[in-house]
KOLLOZA-664318 format. One record per residue (C-alpha): residue number from 1; residue in three letters; x, y, z. Coordinates in steps of 0.2 Angstrom, whole numbers. Layout:
<rs>
[r NUM "ALA" [X Y Z]]
...
</rs>
This chain:
<rs>
[r 1 "MET" [39 104 -63]]
[r 2 "GLY" [24 92 -65]]
[r 3 "ALA" [26 73 -66]]
[r 4 "ILE" [44 68 -63]]
[r 5 "THR" [54 54 -72]]
[r 6 "GLY" [63 39 -63]]
[r 7 "ALA" [80 48 -64]]
[r 8 "GLU" [73 63 -55]]
[r 9 "TYR" [64 53 -41]]
[r 10 "ILE" [82 43 -39]]
[r 11 "ARG" [91 60 -41]]
[r 12 "ARG" [79 68 -26]]
[r 13 "ILE" [83 54 -14]]
[r 14 "ASN" [101 51 -16]]
[r 15 "HIS" [102 71 -15]]
[r 16 "LEU" [91 71 3]]
[r 17 "LYS" [104 57 11]]
[r 18 "PRO" [91 53 25]]
[r 19 "ASN" [97 46 41]]
[r 20 "VAL" [94 26 38]]
[r 21 "TRP" [101 14 49]]
[r 22 "PHE" [103 -4 42]]
[r 23 "GLU" [111 -20 52]]
[r 24 "GLY" [118 -8 66]]
[r 25 "LYS" [125 4 54]]
[r 26 "GLN" [120 21 47]]
[r 27 "ILE" [120 20 27]]
[r 28 "SER" [132 33 20]]
[r 29 "GLU" [130 29 2]]
[r 30 "ASN" [118 33 -10]]
[r 31 "LEU" [102 22 -5]]
[r 32 "SER" [99 20 -25]]
[r 33 "SER" [114 9 -24]]
[r 34 "HIS" [113 0 -8]]
[r 35 "PRO" [108 -19 -10]]
[r 36 "ALA" [93 -16 1]]
[r 37 "PHE" [84 -3 -9]]
[r 38 "LYS" [91 -3 -27]]
[r 39 "GLY" [79 -16 -33]]
[r 40 "VAL" [63 -6 -26]]
[r 41 "MET" [70 12 -30]]
[r 42 "LYS" [73 5 -49]]
[r 43 "SER" [56 -2 -50]]
[r 44 "GLN" [48 14 -41]]
[r 45 "ALA" [59 25 -55]]
[r 46 "GLU" [50 14 -69]]
[r 47 "LEU" [32 18 -63]]
[r 48 "TYR" [37 38 -63]]
[r 49 "ASP" [44 35 -82]]
[r 50 "LEU" [27 27 -87]]
[r 51 "GLN" [20 45 -84]]
[r 52 "HIS" [30 49 -99]]
[r 53 "ASP" [26 37 -111]]
[r 54 "LYS" [16 45 -125]]
[r 55 "THR" [5 30 -129]]
[r 56 "ILE" [-3 32 -110]]
[r 57 "GLN" [1 48 -105]]
[r 58 "ASN" [-17 54 -105]]
[r 59 "LYS" [-20 37 -94]]
[r 60 "MET" [-6 42 -82]]
[r 61 "THR" [-8 61 -80]]
[r 62 "PHE" [-20 77 -81]]
[r 63 "ARG" [-17 95 -82]]
[r 64 "SER" [-14 103 -65]]
[r 65 "PRO" [-27 116 -63]]
[r 66 "LYS" [-13 128 -55]]
[r 67 "THR" [3 126 -66]]
[r 68 "GLY" [-6 118 -83]]
[r 69 "GLU" [8 106 -83]]
[r 70 "ARG" [5 87 -82]]
[r 71 "VAL" [4 79 -65]]
[r 72 "GLY" [1 61 -59]]
[r 73 "MET" [-17 55 -61]]
[r 74 "SER" [-17 49 -42]]
[r 75 "TYR" [-19 67 -38]]
[r 76 "LEU" [-34 70 -46]]
[r 77 "ILE" [-48 74 -35]]
[r 78 "PRO" [-63 64 -42]]
[r 79 "LYS" [-78 76 -47]]
[r 80 "THR" [-87 63 -58]]
[r 81 "LYS" [-89 43 -59]]
[r 82 "GLU" [-78 45 -76]]
[r 83 "ASP" [-64 53 -64]]
[r 84 "LEU" [-65 38 -54]]
[r 85 "VAL" [-63 27 -69]]
[r 86 "LYS" [-49 37 -74]]
[r 87 "ARG" [-40 34 -56]]
[r 88 "ARG" [-44 16 -57]]
[r 89 "ASN" [-36 14 -75]]
[r 90 "MET" [-21 23 -69]]
[r 91 "ILE" [-18 14 -53]]
[r 92 "GLN" [-19 -3 -62]]
[r 93 "GLU" [-8 2 -76]]
[r 94 "TRP" [5 4 -62]]
[r 95 "ALA" [1 -11 -53]]
[r 96 "LYS" [4 -20 -68]]
[r 97 "SER" [21 -16 -68]]
[r 98 "THR" [23 -22 -52]]
[r 99 "ALA" [11 -37 -52]]
[r 100 "GLY" [3 -29 -38]]
[r 101 "MET" [18 -33 -26]]
[r 102 "MET" [20 -15 -21]]
[r 103 "GLY" [8 -10 -8]]
[r 104 "ARG" [17 6 -5]]
[r 105 "SER" [18 13 -23]]
[r 106 "PRO" [17 31 -24]]
[r 107 "ASP" [-2 32 -29]]
[r 108 "TYR" [-7 24 -12]]
[r 109 "MET" [0 40 -2]]
[r 110 "ASN" [-4 51 -16]]
[r 111 "THR" [-22 47 -14]]
[r 112 "VAL" [-21 48 5]]
[r 113 "ILE" [-16 65 3]]
[r 114 "THR" [-28 69 -11]]
[r 115 "ALA" [-43 63 -1]]
[r 116 "LEU" [-38 73 15]]
[r 117 "ALA" [-36 88 6]]
[r 118 "SER" [-53 86 -3]]
[r 119 "SER" [-61 86 14]]
[r 120 "ALA" [-50 100 22]]
[r 121 "LYS" [-65 111 26]]
[r 122 "LEU" [-70 98 40]]
[r 123 "LEU" [-56 105 50]]
[r 124 "ASN" [-62 123 48]]
[r 125 "GLY" [-63 133 64]]
[r 126 "LYS" [-58 118 76]]
[r 127 "LYS" [-43 120 89]]
[r 128 "ASN" [-26 119 82]]
[r 129 "CYS" [-31 114 65]]
[r 130 "PHE" [-24 120 49]]
[r 131 "PRO" [-35 116 34]]
[r 132 "ASP" [-26 129 23]]
[r 133 "HIS" [-10 121 27]]
[r 134 "LEU" [-16 104 20]]
[r 135 "ILE" [-24 112 5]]
[r 136 "SER" [-7 121 1]]
[r 137 "PHE" [3 105 4]]
[r 138 "TYR" [-7 94 -8]]
[r 139 "GLU" [-5 107 -21]]
[r 140 "LYS" [14 106 -18]]
[r 141 "ALA" [14 87 -17]]
[r 142 "ARG" [4 87 -35]]
[r 143 "ASP" [14 99 -45]]
[r 144 "GLN" [30 94 -39]]
[r 145 "ASP" [26 75 -38]]
[r 146 "LEU" [33 72 -21]]
[r 147 "SER" [34 53 -15]]
[r 148 "PHE" [28 48 3]]
[r 149 "THR" [30 36 17]]
[r 150 "HIS" [18 37 32]]
[r 151 "THR" [18 31 49]]
[r 152 "PHE" [2 30 60]]
[r 153 "ILE" [6 15 72]]
[r 154 "ASN" [12 17 90]]
[r 155 "PRO" [25 5 96]]
[r 156 "GLN" [18 -12 102]]
[r 157 "VAL" [25 -10 120]]
[r 158 "ASN" [9 -17 128]]
[r 159 "ARG" [-7 -21 119]]
[r 160 "SER" [-18 -25 132]]
[r 161 "GLN" [-36 -18 132]]
[r 162 "PHE" [-34 -5 147]]
[r 163 "TYR" [-15 -1 144]]
[r 164 "LEU" [-11 18 148]]
[r 165 "GLU" [7 24 145]]
[r 166 "ASP" [16 31 158]]
[r 167 "GLU" [17 49 154]]
[r 168 "GLU" [36 52 160]]
[r 169 "GLU" [42 35 149]]
[r 170 "MET" [31 36 133]]
[r 171 "THR" [37 29 118]]
[r 172 "ALA" [24 35 105]]
[r 173 "ALA" [29 49 95]]
[r 174 "ARG" [20 64 105]]
[r 175 "VAL" [21 84 104]]
[r 176 "ILE" [33 88 118]]
[r 177 "LYS" [33 107 116]]
[r 178 "GLU" [29 122 103]]
[r 179 "ASN" [37 137 100]]
[r 180 "GLU" [36 151 86]]
[r 181 "ASP" [43 140 73]]
[r 182 "GLY" [33 125 75]]
[r 183 "ILE" [29 109 85]]
[r 184 "VAL" [43 97 94]]
[r 185 "VAL" [40 79 92]]
[r 186 "LYS" [49 66 101]]
[r 187 "GLY" [46 47 101]]
[r 188 "ALA" [44 32 89]]
[r 189 "ARG" [32 27 78]]
[r 190 "LEU" [30 10 66]]
[r 191 "LEU" [28 5 52]]
[r 192 "ALA" [34 15 39]]
[r 193 "THR" [36 4 23]]
[r 194 "GLN" [49 12 11]]
[r 195 "GLY" [55 23 25]]
[r 196 "GLY" [69 34 19]]
[r 197 "ILE" [67 32 0]]
[r 198 "THR" [54 45 -1]]
[r 199 "ASP" [54 64 -2]]
[r 200 "GLU" [41 65 13]]
[r 201 "LEU" [37 57 29]]
[r 202 "PHE" [18 60 31]]
[r 203 "VAL" [13 57 50]]
[r 204 "PHE" [-4 55 57]]
[r 205 "SER" [-14 48 70]]
[r 206 "ALA" [-26 33 69]]
[r 207 "PRO" [-43 35 77]]
[r 208 "GLY" [-44 32 96]]
[r 209 "SER" [-29 40 101]]
[r 210 "LEU" [-31 45 120]]
[r 211 "TYR" [-18 59 122]]
[r 212 "PRO" [-19 75 115]]
[r 213 "GLU" [0 77 113]]
[r 214 "GLN" [-2 60 102]]
[r 215 "ALA" [-15 67 91]]
[r 216 "PHE" [-10 78 75]]
[r 217 "ALA" [-5 75 57]]
[r 218 "PHE" [10 83 47]]
[r 219 "SER" [22 79 34]]
[r 220 "ILE" [41 84 34]]
[r 221 "PRO" [55 80 22]]
[r 222 "SER" [64 63 25]]
[r 223 "ASN" [80 70 29]]
[r 224 "THR" [73 83 44]]
[r 225 "ARG" [85 85 56]]
[r 226 "GLY" [82 73 72]]
[r 227 "LEU" [72 60 61]]
[r 228 "SER" [78 43 59]]
[r 229 "PHE" [73 26 49]]
[r 230 "VAL" [78 10 58]]
[r 231 "CYS" [77 -5 45]]
[r 232 "ARG" [70 -23 47]]
[r 233 "GLU" [81 -36 38]]
[r 234 "SER" [81 -35 19]]
[r 235 "PHE" [73 -49 10]]
[r 236 "ALA" [82 -44 -6]]
[r 237 "TYR" [95 -58 -5]]
[r 238 "LYS" [102 -57 -22]]
[r 239 "ASP" [101 -46 -37]]
[r 240 "SER" [97 -62 -49]]
[r 241 "SER" [79 -60 -55]]
[r 242 "PHE" [81 -77 -60]]
[r 243 "ASP" [81 -84 -42]]
[r 244 "TYR" [72 -69 -34]]
[r 245 "PRO" [61 -63 -47]]
[r 246 "LEU" [50 -54 -34]]
[r 247 "SER" [61 -50 -19]]
[r 248 "SER" [76 -42 -31]]
[r 249 "ARG" [63 -30 -39]]
[r 250 "PHE" [49 -26 -27]]
[r 251 "GLU" [55 -29 -8]]
[r 252 "GLU" [48 -14 1]]
[r 253 "MET" [59 -11 16]]
[r 254 "ASP" [49 -9 33]]
[r 255 "THR" [56 5 45]]
[r 256 "ILE" [54 10 63]]
[r 257 "VAL" [54 29 63]]
[r 258 "VAL" [63 38 78]]
[r 259 "PHE" [59 57 81]]
[r 260 "ASP" [72 65 91]]
[r 261 "HIS" [65 83 95]]
[r 262 "VAL" [59 85 78]]
[r 263 "LEU" [54 102 74]]
[r 264 "VAL" [39 103 62]]
[r 265 "PRO" [36 120 55]]
[r 266 "TRP" [20 127 58]]
[r 267 "GLU" [16 127 38]]
[r 268 "ARG" [17 108 38]]
[r 269 "VAL" [6 106 53]]
[r 270 "PHE" [-11 100 49]]
[r 271 "PHE" [-18 99 65]]
[r 272 "TYR" [-11 93 83]]
[r 273 "ASN" [-15 91 101]]
[r 274 "ASN" [-34 88 97]]
[r 275 "VAL" [-41 70 100]]
[r 276 "PRO" [-58 75 92]]
[r 277 "ALA" [-52 80 76]]
[r 278 "SER" [-39 66 75]]
[r 279 "SER" [-53 53 79]]
[r 280 "SER" [-65 61 66]]
[r 281 "PHE" [-57 68 53]]
[r 282 "PHE" [-50 51 45]]
[r 283 "ILE" [-68 44 46]]
[r 284 "GLU" [-78 58 40]]
[r 285 "SER" [-66 64 26]]
[r 286 "ALA" [-63 54 9]]
[r 287 "PHE" [-49 45 17]]
[r 288 "ILE" [-57 28 17]]
[r 289 "PRO" [-68 28 2]]
[r 290 "LEU" [-53 35 -9]]
[r 291 "ALA" [-39 24 0]]
[r 292 "LEU" [-49 8 0]]
[r 293 "HIS" [-54 12 -19]]
[r 294 "GLN" [-35 12 -24]]
[r 295 "VAL" [-31 -3 -14]]
[r 296 "ALA" [-45 -14 -21]]
[r 297 "SER" [-39 -8 -39]]
[r 298 "ARG" [-21 -16 -34]]
[r 299 "GLN" [-27 -31 -27]]
[r 300 "VAL" [-38 -36 -42]]
[r 301 "VAL" [-22 -34 -53]]
[r 302 "LYS" [-11 -44 -40]]
[r 303 "THR" [-25 -58 -41]]
[r 304 "GLU" [-24 -58 -60]]
[r 305 "PHE" [-6 -61 -58]]
[r 306 "ILE" [-8 -75 -46]]
[r 307 "LEU" [-21 -83 -57]]
[r 308 "GLY" [-10 -83 -72]]
[r 309 "LEU" [4 -89 -63]]
[r 310 "VAL" [-5 -103 -56]]
[r 311 "GLN" [-13 -108 -73]]
[r 312 "MET" [5 -109 -80]]
[r 313 "ILE" [11 -121 -66]]
[r 314 "VAL" [-6 -133 -70]]
[r 315 "ASP" [0 -131 -88]]
[r 316 "THR" [18 -134 -87]]
[r 317 "ILE" [17 -151 -77]]
[r 318 "GLN" [-1 -156 -85]]
[r 319 "ILE" [-12 -156 -69]]
[r 320 "GLY" [-27 -148 -77]]
[r 321 "GLU" [-37 -165 -79]]
[r 322 "TYR" [-39 -167 -60]]
[r 323 "GLN" [-54 -160 -52]]
[r 324 "HIS" [-46 -156 -36]]
[r 325 "VAL" [-34 -144 -47]]
[r 326 "GLN" [-50 -136 -56]]
[r 327 "GLU" [-57 -133 -40]]
[r 328 "LYS" [-41 -123 -32]]
[r 329 "VAL" [-40 -113 -48]]
[r 330 "SER" [-58 -109 -48]]
[r 331 "GLU" [-56 -103 -30]]
[r 332 "ILE" [-44 -89 -37]]
[r 333 "ILE" [-56 -86 -51]]
[r 334 "VAL" [-71 -83 -40]]
[r 335 "GLY" [-59 -71 -28]]
[r 336 "LEU" [-54 -61 -42]]
[r 337 "GLU" [-71 -58 -49]]
[r 338 "THR" [-77 -54 -32]]
[r 339 "MET" [-64 -42 -29]]
[r 340 "ARG" [-68 -34 -47]]
[r 341 "SER" [-87 -35 -43]]
[r 342 "PHE" [-83 -24 -26]]
[r 343 "LEU" [-73 -12 -34]]
[r 344 "ILE" [-84 -8 -50]]
[r 345 "ARG" [-99 -7 -38]]
[r 346 "SER" [-91 6 -29]]
[r 347 "GLU" [-89 16 -43]]
[r 348 "VAL" [-107 13 -51]]
[r 349 "GLU" [-114 18 -34]]
[r 350 "ALA" [-103 32 -30]]
[r 351 "GLU" [-111 49 -24]]
[r 352 "ARG" [-105 67 -22]]
[r 353 "ASP" [-100 73 -4]]
[r 354 "GLN" [-105 91 1]]
[r 355 "TRP" [-89 98 -7]]
[r 356 "GLY" [-92 90 -24]]
[r 357 "VAL" [-80 76 -22]]
[r 358 "MET" [-86 61 -28]]
[r 359 "ARG" [-83 46 -16]]
[r 360 "PRO" [-84 28 -20]]
[r 361 "ALA" [-99 18 -11]]
[r 362 "GLN" [-91 13 4]]
[r 363 "PRO" [-100 -2 9]]
[r 364 "PRO" [-92 -14 -6]]
[r 365 "LEU" [-75 -7 -3]]
[r 366 "ILE" [-77 -11 15]]
[r 367 "ALA" [-83 -29 12]]
[r 368 "ALA" [-68 -30 1]]
[r 369 "ILE" [-56 -26 14]]
[r 370 "ASN" [-64 -38 24]]
[r 371 "THR" [-62 -53 10]]
[r 372 "PHE" [-45 -51 3]]
[r 373 "PRO" [-36 -54 19]]
[r 374 "ARG" [-45 -70 19]]
[r 375 "LEU" [-43 -74 0]]
[r 376 "TYR" [-23 -70 0]]
[r 377 "PRO" [-16 -82 12]]
[r 378 "ARG" [-27 -96 3]]
[r 379 "PHE" [-20 -90 -14]]
[r 380 "ALA" [-3 -95 -7]]
[r 381 "GLU" [-9 -111 0]]
[r 382 "ILE" [-15 -116 -17]]
[r 383 "ILE" [2 -111 -24]]
[r 384 "GLN" [11 -122 -13]]
[r 385 "GLN" [-3 -137 -16]]
[r 386 "LEU" [-2 -136 -34]]
[r 387 "GLY" [18 -134 -35]]
[r 388 "ALA" [21 -147 -21]]
[r 389 "SER" [39 -154 -22]]
[r 390 "GLY" [42 -143 -38]]
[r 391 "LEU" [44 -129 -25]]
[r 392 "MET" [59 -136 -18]]
[r 393 "LEU" [66 -143 -33]]
[r 394 "ILE" [72 -126 -39]]
[r 395 "PRO" [91 -124 -42]]
[r 396 "SER" [100 -106 -44]]
[r 397 "GLU" [103 -98 -59]]
[r 398 "LYS" [122 -103 -58]]
[r 399 "ASP" [116 -121 -59]]
[r 400 "PHE" [112 -118 -76]]
[r 401 "GLN" [127 -111 -80]]
[r 402 "SER" [138 -125 -72]]
[r 403 "ASP" [145 -142 -79]]
[r 404 "ILE" [129 -150 -72]]
[r 405 "LYS" [117 -141 -84]]
[r 406 "GLU" [112 -155 -96]]
[r 407 "GLU" [107 -165 -80]]
[r 408 "LEU" [97 -152 -77]]
[r 409 "HIS" [89 -151 -93]]
[r 410 "VAL" [85 -169 -93]]
[r 411 "TYR" [78 -171 -76]]
[r 412 "LEU" [69 -155 -72]]
[r 413 "GLN" [60 -152 -87]]
[r 414 "GLY" [42 -149 -88]]
[r 415 "ALA" [27 -156 -100]]
[r 416 "THR" [27 -140 -109]]
[r 417 "ARG" [44 -130 -104]]
[r 418 "GLU" [62 -134 -105]]
[r 419 "ALA" [70 -137 -87]]
[r 420 "ARG" [77 -119 -86]]
[r 421 "ASP" [61 -110 -90]]
[r 422 "ARG" [51 -123 -79]]
[r 423 "VAL" [62 -119 -64]]
[r 424 "LYS" [62 -100 -68]]
[r 425 "LEU" [42 -102 -66]]
[r 426 "PHE" [43 -112 -51]]
[r 427 "ARG" [55 -99 -42]]
[r 428 "LEU" [44 -86 -45]]
[r 429 "ALA" [29 -96 -38]]
[r 430 "TRP" [41 -101 -23]]
[r 431 "ASP" [46 -81 -19]]
[r 432 "LEU" [26 -78 -20]]
[r 433 "SER" [21 -91 -7]]
[r 434 "MET" [36 -97 3]]
[r 435 "SER" [52 -85 3]]
[r 436 "SER" [54 -72 16]]
[r 437 "PHE" [47 -59 4]]
[r 438 "GLY" [32 -71 0]]
[r 439 "SER" [28 -73 20]]
[r 440 "ARG" [30 -54 21]]
[r 441 "GLN" [16 -51 7]]
[r 442 "THR" [4 -63 16]]
[r 443 "LEU" [5 -54 32]]
[r 444 "TYR" [5 -38 24]]
[r 445 "GLU" [-12 -42 15]]
[r 446 "ARG" [-18 -50 31]]
[r 447 "PHE" [-17 -33 40]]
[r 448 "PHE" [-17 -19 26]]
[r 449 "PHE" [-31 -11 33]]
[r 450 "GLY" [-30 -18 52]]
[r 451 "ASP" [-34 -32 62]]
[r 452 "PRO" [-47 -42 51]]
[r 453 "VAL" [-59 -46 67]]
[r 454 "ARG" [-59 -27 71]]
[r 455 "LEU" [-63 -24 53]]
[r 456 "ALA" [-76 -37 53]]
[r 457 "SER" [-83 -28 68]]
[r 458 "HIS" [-82 -12 61]]
[r 459 "LEU" [-95 -19 46]]
[r 460 "TYR" [-106 -26 57]]
[r 461 "ASN" [-109 -11 66]]
[r 462 "ALA" [-109 1 52]]
[r 463 "TYR" [-121 -9 40]]
[r 464 "ASP" [-137 -4 39]]
[r 465 "CYS" [-149 -20 39]]
[r 466 "ASP" [-165 -10 43]]
[r 467 "GLU" [-173 -12 28]]
[r 468 "TYR" [-171 -31 28]]
[r 469 "MET" [-177 -33 43]]
[r 470 "LYS" [-193 -23 39]]
[r 471 "ARG" [-196 -36 26]]
[r 472 "VAL" [-194 -50 37]]
[r 473 "GLU" [-205 -42 49]]
[r 474 "GLN" [-218 -39 36]]
[r 475 "PHE" [-218 -57 31]]
[r 476 "LEU" [-221 -62 49]]
[r 477 "ASN" [-234 -52 50]]
[r 478 "LYS" [-244 -57 35]]
[r 479 "GLU" [-261 -63 36]]
[r 480 "GLU" [-263 -83 32]]
[r 481 "GLU" [-273 -83 17]]
</rs>
């Protein structure tokens, strides 16, 4: 099969008919025609179609070592630094199509599956671990171009430091029994972005799991019996790309995942009932460096888009002569160059692991995920500060088709744009920085890889300062001349 087209993606999801609940009702229609999903599914389909664009096919795909067919470049296990560049180029090509707004575009989870499979041997010989299942599943995902959502967060029942769940009333998904067919899972998990509109749900436990029955990793089809996706409110309020230029296209639904005695076949289980494996596998594998490389690649493109948008606002209302404006735009430029530097350095200093996988250098990528959650909210604030009242004076597309359109053309024009184009630009800025979609984007980037304070603590505890301390010690011990 190899790399699929957009039409094939939509056909597969419609054929699955997963159990998706929206506004208190189970969705019975095709998800691709439902108002909450059709925009993002269309955008996702366009990504898959790029794999078949002859002018960039070599950038988007490579030959499967198993079938010889073209498969998505995000499934490439990097063996050289050049392979990392290939992966980045592909990721950023897709990100340009979505302005970097789709944090769960298919390449993210493709990268996760690829990273874990490349390190599957870490599970060799460990209790209740099946590395061969993981490798086989990766090959299936690569050669059939499967799409994924994932979940690893337990429900926020009680987040106090020493809270332990009552074993009789656990809410978090757990293994309740096993039989000759597989393991049976009951409970709930958060936060499956794009839940219901992917082929598969990949489930794994974050490091730090306390209960053996909650320490597992597996993947199941989205229409598995007993599996439900419960949606939040949709932020895709209108189809109009004029009124809602981002949310109408890229609104990625977030869902609660409910497991009601879900049977996971043994061949889909990668490990289970193993706390040490759950804690160590995702830290010692290629998961962190490769996943962060994908994330940083997308965030660079997102920052480029924001810089372009902000400069267009500056030019449209002619505020570029003010130094405070120049200072604010320069903040975005510095952020962009900082993120680019982290990304490129991670490739330049990449090293092969014990299995020959070229892993991007982790320290600059950890620095990147400590930096961007602080940059992005500031970017949204700068858009608001520069757009000012213009972000509230944004009549709809229908207003420009009404009897008052002539007045709008007079009173809402910009210095370099006629009124309709000016409003269209400012509606984009509003959708990015002020709408429900834009607010969700800010929250999403704040917590993309976890709590920023915890990330900072991890960076502090993991960073090697010994060499720098030695220099200071040597300086202090120098004899005075």
